[in-house]
FINUDO-906740 format. One record per residue: x, y, z of N, C-alpha, C in turn; residue in three letters. Coordinates in pm, whole numbers, padded with zeros to 5 digits, always signed. Layout:
residues N
XYZXYZXYZALA...
This chain:
residues 448
+00080-00129-00018+00001-00006-00011+00083+00138+00016MET+00060+00196-00076+00153+00320-00082+00101+00425+00045SER+00234+00513+00055+00218+00624+00135+00305+00709+00065LEU+00255+00836+00075+00308+00965+00014+00292+01082+00150SER+00403+01149+00171+00429+01242+00254+00543+01321+00202SER+00486+01462+00154+00548+01563+00123+00689+01590+00213PRO+00677+01581+00332+00815+01601+00414+00910+01472+00419LYS+00844+01362+00413+00942+01251+00369+00990+01245+00245LEU+00918+01271+00132+00950+01277+00005+01102+01388-00025ASP+01105+01479+00064+01177+01556+00055+01326+01474+00108ARG+01343+01385+00147+01488+01322+00200+01546+01279+00087LEU+01427+01248-00048+01494+01160-00150+01562+01282-00277ASP+01483+01432-00247+01548+01499-00333+01643+01639-00304THR+01605+01663-00177+01692+01793-00110+01847+01747-00113GLU+01932+01870-00094+02051+01834-00099+02081+01766+00071PRO+02172+01663+00073+02200+01588+00182+02237+01677+00322VAL+02326+01796+00278+02366+01889+00368+02232+01979+00454GLY+02118+01986+00362+02026+02078+00415+01945+01981+00495ARG+01944+01862+00428+01822+01742+00523+01921+01720+00646ILE+02036+01689+00659+02085+01684+00762+02091+01808+00860PHE+02116+01914+00832+02061+01993+00920+01952+02039+01008LEU+01844+01991+00907+01687+01997+00919+01692+01925+01056ARG+01758+01777+01060+01727+01693+01168+01839+01713+01270TYR+01955+01797+01232+02056+01780+01369+02024+01889+01411LEU+01979+02038+01391+01951+02151+01461+01837+02099+01577ILE+01681+02092+01543+01602+02040+01631+01664+01920+01699PRO+01715+01821+01646+01761+01740+01802+01824+01736+01883SER+01965+01822+01818+02053+01867+01912+01987+01957+02039THR+01926+02066+01973+01855+02172+02101+01770+02072+02190ILE+01690+01993+02112+01608+01955+02188+01685+01849+02296GLY+01783+01772+02284+01850+01727+02376+01916+01803+02473MET+01976+01897+02437+02058+02022+02512+01935+02055+02588LEU+01838+02082+02556+01705+02108+02689+01674+01999+02774LEU+01674+01880+02724+01678+01756+02848+01778+01777+02896MET+01908+01809+02856+01995+01830+02946+01997+01931+03050ALA+01966+02062+03017+01925+02147+03109+01796+02117+03203VAL+01698+02033+03159+01638+02001+03296+01691+01912+03383ASN+01809+01834+03343+01873+01762+03429+01946+01853+03531ILE+02026+01939+03441+02105+02000+03515+02054+02135+03620VAL+01945+02160+03581+01844+02270+03645+01816+02189+03782ALA+01755+02074+03775+01742+01994+03889+01888+02000+04012ASP+01974+01975+03938+02072+01970+04014+02163+02088+04096GLY+02141+02209+03988+02178+02321+04020+02109+02383+04182ILE+01948+02373+04140+01831+02424+04237+01834+02318+04377MET+01843+02210+04354+01878+02116+04453+02016+02140+04536VAL+02119+02145+04480+02251+02196+04539+02238+02313+04614GLY+02171+02425+04553+02171+02558+04606+02104+02552+04698ASN+01959+02475+04713+01868+02493+04816+01877+02412+04915ARG+01935+02294+04859+01940+02172+04995+02067+02118+05038LEU+02158+02187+04969+02289+02117+05007+02346+02006+04939GLY+02479+01956+04973+02568+01868+04890+02533+01715+04913ALA+02438+01669+05019+02399+01576+05092+02278+01529+04997GLU+02157+01628+04960+02069+01615+04865+02102+01598+04770ALA+02211+01677+04688+02236+01653+04552+02295+01518+04548LEU+02374+01475+04655+02431+01314+04639+02325+01235+04633ALA+02190+01260+04689+02087+01172+04709+02015+01177+04580GLY+01982+01290+04493+01945+01287+04377+02039+01223+04276VAL+02154+01253+04297+02246+01176+04189+02210+01034+04201GLY+02218+00963+04353+02223+00842+04349+02087+00760+04290ILE+01952+00870+04265+01872+00854+04254+01856+00815+04089SER+01950+00885+04039+01951+00913+03885+01944+00788+03777ALA+01986+00671+03853+01993+00537+03753+01871+00487+03731PRO+01757+00529+03836+01627+00488+03821+01561+00556+03684VAL+01579+00693+03680+01537+00763+03570+01592+00732+03461TYR+01726+00692+03446+01776+00644+03329+01755+00506+03286THR+01716+00424+03387+01658+00307+03350+01511+00316+03256ILE+01427+00379+03316+01282+00438+03249+01330+00479+03124PHE+01433+00597+03105+01444+00638+02988+01537+00546+02871PHE+01580+00451+02930+01640+00356+02843+01516+00262+02816ALA+01443+00214+02870+01345+00155+02824+01269+00217+02718VAL+01240+00327+02744+01170+00414+02613+01232+00416+02488SER+01355+00412+02504+01456+00426+02420+01462+00298+02341LEU+01493+00205+02413+01502+00054+02349+01368+00005+02287TRP+01225+00054+02312+01111+00007+02242+01091+00137+02140ILE+01120+00267+02150+01117+00384+02053+01214+00384+01945GLY+01351+00360+01983+01445+00347+01846+01414+00239+01774ILE+01413+00090+01865+01380-00011+01733+01235+00004+01687GLY+01151+00044+01734+00992+00076+01651+01011+00189+01540ALA+01091+00286+01600+01124+00424+01463+01188+00366+01375ALA+01313+00281+01403+01369+00228+01289+01317+00146+01205THR+01217+00071+01253+01144-00040+01156+01011+00067+01084LYS+00988+00161+01192+00894+00274+01098+00956+00343+00989TYR+01101+00389+00987+01169+00463+00871+01182+00365+00757SER+01214+00246+00810+01226+00148+00691+01081+00123+00601MET+00979+00102+00689+00854+00089+00615+00828+00193+00530ALA+00846+00332+00596+00832+00463+00505+00906+00445+00369MET+01029+00420+00390+01124+00421+00291+01056+00326+00149GLY+00991+00231+00177+00912+00134+00100+00787+00183+00065VAL+00743+00268+00138+00560+00328+00159+00459+00207+00183ARG+00514+00137+00272+00435+00052+00322+00363+00120+00461ASP+00211+00149+00415+00143+00258+00502+00105+00144+00671LYS+00044+00022+00611-00013-00038+00736+00090-00072+00808GLN+00191-00150+00758+00295-00164+00835+00340-00074+00956LYS+00391+00047+00860+00421+00144+00967+00337+00184+01100ALA+00209+00216+01046+00105+00222+01156+00093+00113+01258ARG+00094-00004+01215+00115-00141+01300+00246-00124+01398SER+00346-00077+01370+00488-00053+01436+00440+00039+01565ILE+00392+00150+01493+00372+00265+01621+00264+00217+01708LEU+00149+00157+01685+00076+00106+01791+00127+00000+01887THR+00216-00090+01843+00281-00185+01909+00354-00106+02027HIS+00449-00006+01965+00547+00064+02040+00485+00139+02153ALA+00355+00211+02131+00305+00273+02231+00238+00169+02323ILE+00174+00097+02287+00110+00018+02398+00236-00076+02498LEU+00319-00126+02404+00457-00198+02486+00491-00115+02598SER+00555+00020+02542+00616+00117+02621+00538+00130+02777ILE+00401+00160+02741+00299+00178+02855+00300+00089+02948PHE+00301-00029+02904+00294-00144+02996+00410-00208+03063LEU+00509-00168+02994+00634-00235+03041+00659-00141+03139ILE+00667+00007+03144+00722+00091+03236+00627+00096+03383THR+00506+00105+03341+00421+00084+03456+00419-00055+03556ILE+00425-00161+03460+00472-00281+03529+00614-00278+03645ILE+00730-00224+03553+00851-00208+03608+00852-00113+03722LEU+00790+00007+03726+00773+00110+03792+00704+00058+03962GLY+00567-00009+03929+00495-00076+04054+00636-00177+04110LEU+00659-00264+04024+00722-00354+04116+00847-00285+04198THR+00925-00193+04116+01035-00147+04216+00987-00059+04348ALA+00879+00023+04307+00817+00093+04424+00787-00007+04560PHE+00765-00121+04523+00713-00231+04642+00868-00211+04708ILE+00958-00246+04630+01115-00279+04684+01205-00141+04703PHE+01152-00043+04724+01236+00100+04716+01306+00126+04797ARG+01297+00048+04923+01407+00085+05025+01522+00011+04996GLU+01522-00132+05008+01663-00185+04940+01682-00141+04807PRO+01622-00110+04721+01656-00047+04589+01775+00080+04613LEU+01694+00153+04705+01807+00291+04736+01921+00253+04793ALA+01945+00157+04892+02054+00117+04942+02120+00044+04848TYR+02076-00055+04749+02149-00110+04614+02224-00009+04554ALA+02145+00095+04519+02209+00242+04441+02301+00295+04495LEU+02353+00252+04608+02494+00361+04691+02422+00434+04781GLY+02319+00455+04855+02235+00517+04938+02333+00460+05063ALA+02332+00566+05183+02402+00552+05314+02281+00593+05378ASN+02322+00602+05529+02219+00635+05600+02184+00777+05614PRO+02277+00883+05565+02282+01024+05526+02173+01060+05407THR+02203+00981+05261+02163+01030+05191+02017+00940+05159THR+01992+00830+05265+01867+00747+05238+01761+00854+05229PHE+01738+00929+05313+01586+01031+05309+01550+01070+05185PRO+01660+01168+05128+01663+01223+05009+01625+01114+04882TYR+01712+00988+04898+01698+00888+04753+01555+00832+04790VAL+01504+00801+04893+01371+00773+04920+01257+00867+04875SER+01274+00971+04902+01154+01075+04867+01171+01107+04717ASP+01302+01093+04631+01287+01085+04484+01227+01004+04447TYR+01283+00879+04459+01208+00751+04423+01077+00736+04440LEU+01001+00778+04532+00847+00772+04551+00790+00830+04466PHE+00829+00910+04374+00758+00982+04284+00779+00951+04172VAL+00929+00910+04124+00946+00873+04026+00912+00736+03955ILE+00935+00647+04057+00879+00510+04050+00741+00479+04002LEU+00645+00591+04083+00506+00564+04046+00461+00631+03914LEU+00537+00725+03862+00465+00811+03761+00546+00818+03651PHE+00690+00722+03678+00793+00737+03549+00734+00671+03406GLY+00633+00611+03395+00559+00588+03283+00537+00718+03188PHE+00509+00823+03262+00469+00939+03179+00591+00993+03089ILE+00707+01012+03131+00817+01065+03063+00851+00941+02936PHE+00835+00806+02987+00849+00714+02881+00770+00725+02761THR+00650+00728+02789+00589+00762+02683+00585+00905+02591VAL+00613+00993+02683+00642+01105+02582+00774+01098+02510GLU+00851+01056+02553+00969+01026+02503+00948+00956+02363ASN+00841+00812+02373+00853+00758+02255+00749+00836+02142THR+00670+00912+02188+00599+01025+02118+00705+01095+02023PHE+00819+01149+02092+00901+01255+02053+00964+01167+01927SER+01025+01042+01971+01108+01011+01858+01008+00985+01750ILE+00878+00930+01755+00782+00904+01623+00765+00984+01586PHE+00733+01131+01635+00695+01261+01555+00817+01278+01480VAL+00957+01267+01524+01080+01315+01458+01076+01240+01332ARG+01065+01120+01347+01094+01000+01241+00958+01016+01134ASN+00860+01131+01161+00785+01109+01081+00762+01261+01003ASP+00903+01309+01007+00917+01406+00936+00883+01573+01007GLY+00878+01536+01127+00862+01682+01208+00955+01693+01321ALA+01085+01701+01292+01184+01697+01387+01195+01840+01466PRO+01121+01965+01430+01069+02075+01479+00968+02076+01573THR+00866+02001+01563+00781+01971+01675+00810+01913+01766LEU+00887+01788+01747+00965+01701+01854+01046+01816+01940SER+01113+01890+01871+01188+01986+01976+01106+02097+02028MET+00991+02142+01993+00895+02220+02066+00839+02120+02208ALA+00824+02012+02171+00768+01943+02289+00876+01927+02416GLY+00989+01927+02359+01122+01934+02444+01148+02053+02507LEU+01116+02178+02431+01085+02316+02482+01015+02319+02602ILE+00882+02289+02551+00777+02310+02689+00827+02228+02789VAL+00873+02099+02771+00906+02021+02897+01000+02077+02984THR+01127+02151+02897+01222+02209+02976+01174+02311+03068SER+01118+02415+02977+01087+02542+03061+00994+02521+03170VAL+00878+02452+03142+00783+02379+03284+00886+02374+03404VAL+00957+02240+03353+01060+02175+03464+01126+02302+03554ASN+01211+02372+03470+01265+02482+03555+01179+02545+03636ILE+01087+02626+03571+00968+02671+03670+00942+02615+03780ILE+00875+02483+03767+00824+02414+03886+00917+02378+03982LEU+01063+02357+03912+01142+02319+04051+01178+02458+04128ASN+01207+02566+04077+01201+02689+04145+01093+02705+04247TYR+00974+02664+04209+00834+02702+04274+00810+02608+04401VAL+00872+02471+04348+00856+02349+04443+00968+02368+04572PHE+01077+02379+04510+01155+02378+04613+01206+02532+04678LEU+01218+02647+04602+01231+02779+04705+01105+02837+04730PHE+00964+02830+04676+00872+02896+04729+00793+02777+04835ILE+00762+02649+04778+00665+02562+04858+00752+02495+04947PHE+00902+02475+04938+00987+02388+05025+00942+02259+05021ASP+00919+02194+04893+00885+02036+04900+01017+01952+04897TYR+01113+02017+04915+01248+01935+04914+01264+01861+04750GLY+01340+01728+04779+01355+01659+04636+01260+01605+04585VAL+01135+01602+04685+01005+01556+04626+00924+01660+04510THR+00946+01756+04554+00931+01860+04437+01013+01875+04326GLY+01149+01826+04303+01229+01793+04196+01154+01697+04120ALA+01099+01582+04200+01080+01491+04131+00918+01540+04033ALA+00855+01601+04146+00695+01605+04051+00744+01713+03940LEU+00812+01789+03941+00862+01902+03852+00884+01801+03727ALA+00969+01709+03717+01009+01666+03615+00909+01598+03539THR+00798+01511+03661+00680+01417+03589+00559+01525+03505ILE+00532+01651+03587+00450+01722+03554+00515+01784+03393ILE+00575+01838+03396+00682+01908+03291+00675+01802+03146ALA+00732+01642+03211+00709+01591+03079+00564+01534+03041SER+00468+01567+03115+00315+01571+03062+00271+01663+02978PHE+00318+01769+03029+00269+01871+02966+00343+01878+02799LEU+00459+01855+02788+00540+01821+02675+00491+01708+02598GLY+00409+01610+02614+00345+01504+02561+00242+01575+02501MET+00151+01682+02556+00041+01729+02524+00077+01780+02355LEU+00173+01869+02375+00237+01916+02272+00267+01837+02157VAL+00315+01730+02200+00362+01617+02058+00228+01566+02040LEU+00109+01540+02091-00006+01477+02026-00066+01563+01954VAL-00045+01677+01950-00077+01778+01840-00070+01726+01684THR+00040+01673+01674+00100+01602+01555-00004+01514+01480HIS-00077+01464+01587-00177+01386+01533-00292+01422+01472PHE-00307+01551+01477-00435+01623+01452-00331+01732+01289PHE-00242+01685+01262-00191+01767+01141-00224+01686+01002ARG-00251+01771+00902-00279+01691+00783-00160+01607+00701LYS-00021+01677+00747+00099+01584+00712+00135+01466+00802SER+00040+01443+00881+00072+01334+00980+00042+01205+00936ASN+00111+01100+00945+00134+00980+00882+00119+00859+01030ASN+00137+00943+01119+00099+00844+01243-00040+00827+01290LEU-00060+00731+01335-00201+00668+01343-00212+00541+01435GLN-00259+00559+01546-00312+00390+01597-00403+00326+01539LEU-00377+00218+01517-00458+00121+01465-00502+00007+01530VAL-00607-00057+01502-00619-00188+01591-00558-00276+01530LYS-00503-00371+01604-00432-00480+01546-00412-00548+01647CYS-00362-00694+01619-00340-00804+01712-00183-00803+01776THR-00152-00877+01868-00031-00858+01886+00056-00955+01783PHE+00151-00904+01730+00251-00972+01603+00397-01005+01712ASN+00411-01139+01725+00517-01182+01804+00655-01140+01755LYS+00637-01138+01600+00765-01138+01522+00799-01005+01509LYS+00701-00875+01484+00705-00758+01492+00785-00698+01614LEU+00726-00773+01725+00786-00715+01845+00907-00783+01879PHE+00959-00875+01852+01067-00954+01837+01203-00844+01775THR+01166-00812+01657+01228-00738+01571+01277-00598+01634ALA+01151-00524+01675+01163-00406+01749+01255-00423+01873ILE+01241-00516+01966+01349-00549+02076+01463-00556+02031ILE+01534-00653+01896+01634-00661+01883+01702-00544+01808PHE+01604-00486+01724+01724-00343+01673+01742-00237+01797ILE+01609-00227+01890+01651-00113+01982+01704-00184+02096GLY+01763-00275+02107+01853-00321+02225+01972-00242+02229PHE+02036-00210+02146+02178-00122+02162+02139-00012+02200PRO+02023+00058+02190+01989+00222+02249+01945+00169+02383SER+01884+00075+02434+01880+00014+02579+01989+00016+02678PHE+02091-00066+02589+02199-00102+02648+02282+00027+02669LEU+02277+00124+02563+02355+00247+02601+02300+00324+02719SER+02169+00303+02734+02115+00421+02864+02137+00306+02970GLU+02143+00188+02971+02152+00102+03089+02336+00125+03154LEU+02401+00123+03057+02535+00134+03041+02558+00280+03155GLY+02470+00386+03107+02486+00499+03202+02445+00473+03353ILE+02332+00381+03355+02316+00343+03513+02432+00271+03587SER+02458+00174+03504+02600+00107+03529+02713+00202+03565VAL+02746+00303+03482+02866+00389+03539+02835+00461+03632PHE+02702+00510+03679+02681+00600+03778+02677+00519+03906THR+02591+00369+03893+02625+00327+04049+02753+00254+04068ILE+02829+00218+03975+02969+00166+03989+03086+00300+04032SER+03062+00407+03981+03116+00538+03998+03083+00578+04164HIS+02915+00587+04207+02942+00624+04330+02959+00522+04438ASN+02972+00397+04396+03026+00302+04492+03131+00330+04525ILE+03218+00330+04385+03361+00361+04392+03400+00463+04458ALA+03325+00589+04463+03364+00699+04519+03318+00710+04686PHE+03258+00615+04692+03195+00606+04824+03308+00550+04918GLU+03344+00442+04814+03437+00377+04943+03552+00451+04942ARG+03591+00536+04856+03744+00562+04837+03756+00738+04912MET+03634+00792+04920+03617+00923+04957+03490+00952+05025ALA+03422+00873+05050+03276+00883+05119+03167+00978+05062GLY+03106+01052+05147+02995+01127+05083+03072+01250+04992THR+03178+01299+05052+03219+01420+04978+03230+01371+04830GLU+03315+01232+04814+03321+01194+04709+03226+01175+04580GLY+03129+01113+04660+03008+01113+04566+02952+01226+04536VAL+02928+01333+04610+02886+01482+04587+02972+01516+04449ALA+03127+01538+04453+03193+01562+04364+03159+01466+04249ALA+03131+01360+04250+03093+01298+04135+02987+01327+04079PHE+02893+01343+04163+02750+01397+04117+02738+01507+04060SER+02830+01602+04075+02875+01738+03990+02912+01735+03852ILE+03007+01637+03860+03058+01581+03715+02946+01503+03652LEU+02848+01403+03694+02781+01332+03623+02669+01460+03574ASN+02604+01562+03658+02532+01621+03571+02588+01705+03466TYR+02706+01725+03441+02759+01800+03349+02826+01702+03201VAL+02826+01583+03299+02850+01484+03171+02714+01430+03118HIS+02631+01464+03186+02456+01454+03120+02431+01552+03015SER+02495+01654+03034+02478+01763+02940+02544+01705+02805VAL+02669+01679+02816+02755+01623+02692+02693+01511+02639MET+02626+01394+02723+02584+01298+02644+02438+01301+02588LEU+02369+01387+02628+02297+01440+02541+02288+01525+02419MET+02398+01623+02420+02424+01685+02308+02466+01549+02178LEU+02558+01455+02226+02597+01384+02140+02470+01279+02079PHE+02390+01239+02217+02232+01183+02152+02169+01263+02065LEU+02169+01364+02072+02112+01463+01994+02154+01474+01849GLY+02308+01461+01808+02371+01459+01710+02342+01311+01638MET+02387+01213+01768+02347+01053+01692+02173+01031+01664GLY+02112+01098+01720+01954+01105+01674+01919+01154+01565GLY+01976+01259+01518+01985+01324+01382+02001+01235+01294ALA+02099+01127+01297+02103+01079+01185+02037+00920+01144ILE+01949+00879+01274+01859+00746+01272+01771+00755+01189GLN+01681+00868+01167+01562+00865+01084+01612+00835+00941PRO+01727+00928+00921+01774+00944+00786+01845+00822+00728LEU+01933+00734+00820+01979+00647+00797+01896+00512+00738ILE+01794+00524+00850+01673+00392+00860+01608+00438+00725SER+01565+00535+00672+01502+00565+00568+01589+00513+00436TYR+01723+00555+00436+01774+00548+00309+01856+00409+00298TYR+01836+00327+00419+01853+00197+00411+01736+00106+00351ASN+01626+00163+00382+01516+00101+00391+01500+00123+00193GLY+01549+00226+00149+01502+00256+00021+01617+00248-00080SER+01718+00188+00019+01854+00130-00077+01915+00260-00131GLY+01945+00401-00100+01979+00500-00132+02125+00509-00074ASN+02223+00403-00107+02358+00392-00042+02468+00539-00023ARG+02442+00580-00161+02519+00710-00169+02475+00828-00077ALA+02353+00845-00041+02287+00944+00048+02348+00905+00195ARG+02328+00786+00210+02368+00685+00337+02525+00758+00370MET+02639+00761+00271+02745+00782+00319+02791+00916+00323LYS+02697+01002+00236+02706+01150+00283+02680+01188+00427GLU+02541+01132+00436+02500+01181+00582+02615+01118+00693THR+02684+01037+00693+02754+00959+00762+02896+01056+00795MET+02948+01109+00663+03032+01206+00656+03028+01302+00726LYS+02926+01391+00729+02876+01500+00774+02857+01495+00933LYS+02792+01371+00988+02779+01381+01114+02908+01329+01186ALA+03014+01249+01146+03144+01236+01194+03213+01368+01206THR+03205+01453+01070+03284+01561+01123+03184+01627+01217PHE+03072+01665+01243+03012+01735+01322+03050+01677+01489THR+03028+01589+01511+03078+01503+01653+03212+01518+01689VAL+03293+01456+01577+03440+01517+01642+03503+01694+01647ALA+03420+01762+01599+03453+01906+01606+03378+01931+01770ALA+03260+01877+01794+03214+01909+01955+03283+01840+01997ALA+03325+01714+01979+03423+01657+02090+03554+01736+02134GLY+03618+01792+02044+03752+01888+02085+03701+02002+02123ILE+03557+02055+02128+03519+02154+02188+03520+02142+02328THR+03450+02030+02335+03381+01973+02475+03518+01975+02586PHE+03632+01916+02539+03755+01890+02584+03836+01991+02623PHE+03835+02094+02541+03882+02233+02551+03820+02315+02691LEU+03677+02307+02669+03597+02361+02774+03623+02292+02924VAL+03650+02163+02924+03652+02073+03056+03834+02132+03109GLY+03921+02157+03025+04037+02186+03038+04062+02328+03135GLN+03967+02440+03076+03991+02580+03114+03884+02637+03153PHE+03773+02568+03186+03682+02612+03251+03587+02481+03379ALA+03666+02439+03456+03633+02313+03515+03590+02418+03654ALA+03662+02512+03709+03640+02561+03830+03487+02638+03832GLY+03479+02705+03727+03353+02814+03671+03251+02690+03661PRO+03279+02582+03629+03143+02487+03624+03092+02422+03725ILE+03212+02403+03838+03177+02336+03954+03106+02406+03997VAL+03142+02574+04027+03095+02642+04103+02928+02713+04082SER+02894+02658+03957+02728+02668+03915+02649+02609+04022ILE+02681+02473+04078+02616+02394+04120+02595+02424+04300PHE+02681+02521+04325+02674+02565+04469+02793+02588+04535GLY+02781+02633+04678+02910+02685+04738+02931+02548+04831ASP+03026+02464+04748+03029+02331+04850+03218+02372+04922PHE+03199+02250+04998+03333+02268+05105+03464+02259+04967PRO+03569+02273+05025+03694+02333+04922+03731+02195+04868LYS+03733+02100+04934+03818+01961+04881+03715+01898+04792ASN+03534+01935+04813+03455+01849+04699+03497+01960+04593VAL+03478+02105+04598+03487+02147+04458+03623+02125+04377GLY+03742+02100+04474+03910+02079+04411+03852+01917+04342GLU+03817+01842+04401+03771+01703+04376+03666+01688+04219LEU+03588+01773+04217+03500+01776+04115+03591+01855+03975ALA+03640+01937+04029+03728+02015+03897+03814+01939+03826ALA+03891+01869+03944+04021+01780+03889+03921+01655+03790THR+03804+01611+03810+03753+01519+03754+03706+01541+03643GLY+03669+01686+03624+03611+01739+03503+03731+01736+03386ILE+03871+01784+03439+03976+01792+03369+04020+01657+03301ASN+04014+01543+03396+04052+01431+03318+03942+01329+03253LEU+03814+01371+03305+03697+01273+03239+03668+01349+03126PHE+03708+01486+03064+03641+01530+02962+03727+01502+02840PHE+03858+01406+02854+03954+01353+02767+03856+01244+02684ILE+03751+01197+02744+03669+01092+02695+03627+01140+02553ALA+03556+01268+02578+03482+01353+02470+03578+01378+02359TYR+03683+01331+02322+03749+01340+02218+03711+01201+02114LEU+03653+01085+02194+03643+00977+02097+03449+00957+02110PHE+03374+01004+02240+03244+00942+02254+03166+00980+02132THR+03165+01085+02084+03097+01162+01967+03062+01033+01864GLY+03207+01040+01828+03240+00915+01694+03190+00762+01745THR+03213+00730+01877+03177+00609+01912+03009+00600+01904ASN+02953+00687+01909+02797+00706+01962+02739+00718+01804PHE+02804+00801+01718+02765+00813+01573+02727+00672+01528VAL+02853+00593+01529+02875+00469+01446+02796+00380+01540MET+02766+00391+01671+02673+00278+01728+02532+00290+01672MET+02487+00421+01639+02344+00444+01611+02337+00412+01419THR+02468+00439+01344+02465+00382+01222+02436+00241+01216TYR+02519+00148+01300+02495+00018+01255+02397-00042+01308TYR+02302+00022+01416+02170+00005+01437+02088+00027+01355GLN+02104+00130+01294+02009+00196+01165+02026+00084+01043SER+02101+00030+01031+02120-00070+00914+02114-00203+00933VAL+02059-00236+01087+02064-00372+01104+02169-00437+01152GLY+02288-00376+01184+02405-00440+01228+02392-00440+01389ASN+02312-00500+01403+02311-00484+01564+02418-00563+01656VAL+02455-00655+01613+02623-00731+01680+02686-00600+01714ARG+02731-00542+01611+02833-00452+01610+02798-00318+01703MET+02664-00272+01681+02597-00195+01778+02604-00202+01925ALA+02587-00364+01942+02575-00396+02096+02702-00378+02154THR+02822-00440+02048+02931-00443+02119+02970-00303+02173TRP+02944-00198+02049+03000-00061+02117+02922-00012+02222ILE+02797-00041+02242+02746+00013+02387+02778-00101+02511THR+02803-00216+02482+02832-00288+02594+02976-00279+02628ALA+03061-00198+02524+03185-00205+02590+03217-00064+02662SER+03136+00045+02611+03173+00168+02633+03156+00214+02797ARG+03067+00161+02830+03023+00219+02988+02969+00104+03059GLU+03012-00021+03001+02985-00162+03100+03116-00249+03091ILE+03155-00300+03012+03263-00425+03035+03410-00372+03039ILE+03397-00278+02917+03543-00230+02923+03580-00131+03078ILE+03465-00054+03051+03458+00041+03143+03487-00009+03311MET+03437-00129+03318+03427-00156+03488+03570-00258+03488LEU+03624-00292+03401+03774-00355+03418+03862-00240+03427ILE+03857-00133+03362+03948+00007+03389+03922+00053+03557PHE+03784+00040+03591+03749+00113+03728+03828+00001+03819LEU+03835-00086+03788+03872-00204+03901+03995-00207+03884MET+04106-00160+03780+04252-00158+03767+04308-00035+03816ILE+04244+00080+03730+04312+00222+03721+04298+00297+03875LEU+04221+00243+03951+04233+00322+04090+04347+00260+04179PRO+04391+00128+04142+04497+00101+04223+04636+00160+04196ARG+04643+00193+04083+04767+00258+04026+04748+00413+04042PHE+04628+00497+04019+04633+00651+04016+04576+00681+04108PHE+04493+00611+04195+04381+00654+04314+04264+00706+04258GLY+04201+00802+04343+04094+00864+04274+04121+00912+04139LEU+04211+00954+04111+04206+00979+03956+04207+00854+03855ASN+04236+00744+03873+04198+00651+03834+04062+00611+03797GLY+03971+00653+03877+03837+00639+03882+03773+00714+03788ILE+03841+00881+03758+03798+00954+03663+03836+00897+03514TRP+03954+00850+03535+03993+00797+03387+03948+00698+03326LEU+03870+00571+03405+03795+00469+03367+03761+00494+03194SER+03660+00590+03229+03556+00651+03104+03634+00664+02973ILE+03744+00784+03019+03812+00798+02868+03893+00662+02830PRO+03940+00586+02903+04027+00481+02886+03914+00406+02759ALA+03809+00373+02834+03739+00259+02775+03662+00361+02623SER+03637+00464+02636+03623+00525+02499+03715+00510+02402GLU+03845+00548+02429+03960+00550+02347+03982+00386+02295PHE+03942+00264+02378+03968+00150+02302+03848+00103+02209ILE+03731+00157+02233+03615+00152+02172+03631+00187+02014VAL+03709+00342+02048+03694+00382+01923+03830+00362+01830PHE+03912+00276+01898+04032+00199+01809+03977+00042+01761ALA+03876+00011+01837+03793-00129+01786+03709-00087+01644GLY+03641+00012+01667+03582+00052+01543+03655+00088+01442ILE+03770+00169+01443+03860+00194+01311+03902+00061+01298TYR+03955-00021+01391+03970-00143+01278+03892-00229+01237TRP+03784-00240+01288+03635-00284+01228+03640-00259+01069TYR+03640-00123+01091+03601-00054+00959+03725-00084+00821GLN+03839-00100+00871+03939-00100+00792+03945-00263+00749ARG+03896-00338+00835+03888-00487+00814+03763-00514+00725ASN+03660-00432+00768+03518-00432+00665+03571-00404+00525ALA+03692-00284+00497+03712-00221+00360+03775-00321+00290ALA+03846-00427+00342+03966-00516+00308+03883-00610+00266ARG+03760-00641+00305+03695-00790+00280+03553-00720+00190HIS+03560-00603+00148+03438-00557+00107+03322-00582+00137SER+03294-00555+00278+03162-00552+00368+03112-00426+00355LEU+02978-00413+00377+02908-00248+00389+02974-00206+00501PRO+02987-00077+00478+03080+00007+00586+02959+00104+00637GLN
């Protein structure tokens, strides 16, 4: 069955550079605004409630990340299949994919949140809480676990709206979410004095309003998105899960990274070490979201071109994306070397040793950004063309397997600096592995 969409038809006719920018700019701005959300929480919690509350919210962060990871797992997997279907103009299949995605993400995150809510006390300690930080962790988890399904559904809508040729509306939804979140954070923390519970409530309410903005896409004439009546398709759901798994693993890796570093700093430097890492982790979230935005810009394009068989446009898109993330990585690295102190001061007036530890962490950790962008864009490319094995290797190595190996080894030789250096070391190894794989693929005339 044919499916015509002027916005999507332009992917075959407009210059590649213009198309790339049309997706890159809204995607990057949208992810930057999501990062602003996260950082705003940290800045307001740190300035209003202090280092212990900031550490408590930082310890809770992996729960938010896991919810976000599940939404990417289903969302990116389904959106990749959706764009491939659009490439061959299969209307019925595209809408069936959307329906499966929305229902799946809603049910899965409801079940996941309620189950974790029942066991939230042992969960808090498993995440790295101690008697000092536990009250803050518990209050934050109370809200996030009950209502986390709201921002997972919002994120899934955002992915599909972008893939349906409306990246600007996807960005608009994130703008509303970010602005509302910042306003509500101030109101709940500084006026109503709701503590970290207020910060969590601000996140949920803002996500709900952002979702309402995205839903307006369903009423546009150019809309191809439509929920349809369909029976559960095991084969389709399995394909969605398979293709989306690297995205889930990437976000799960952030949780592994956060939990493992919280535990490592707790053991070597106590609550002060965890507070210093929380500062770094907020900044790291900004950088990751920017790279996620850059990588996310190519996903609908590569999936569409892969579905339509347009290899030349795929190659040109990858050239532009690789150059963009390399330039961004160098810029981020330089910022980390020359502005570490001012960055730390944004989050509050901390004891001298906490500030110095965080500044040193930024100096060392930002080395990773020389490689992170390229690694993430290549993972997105492999995932978008169906090379899930390579995409999974990249994501499993970056912040899980190789990172954990370095986290066990480097602190023995470099102390606290070894903890900071575990991610830069793992990103470099993955970057080298991708380079070797590409050279080997070229020699054997494999698709690159």
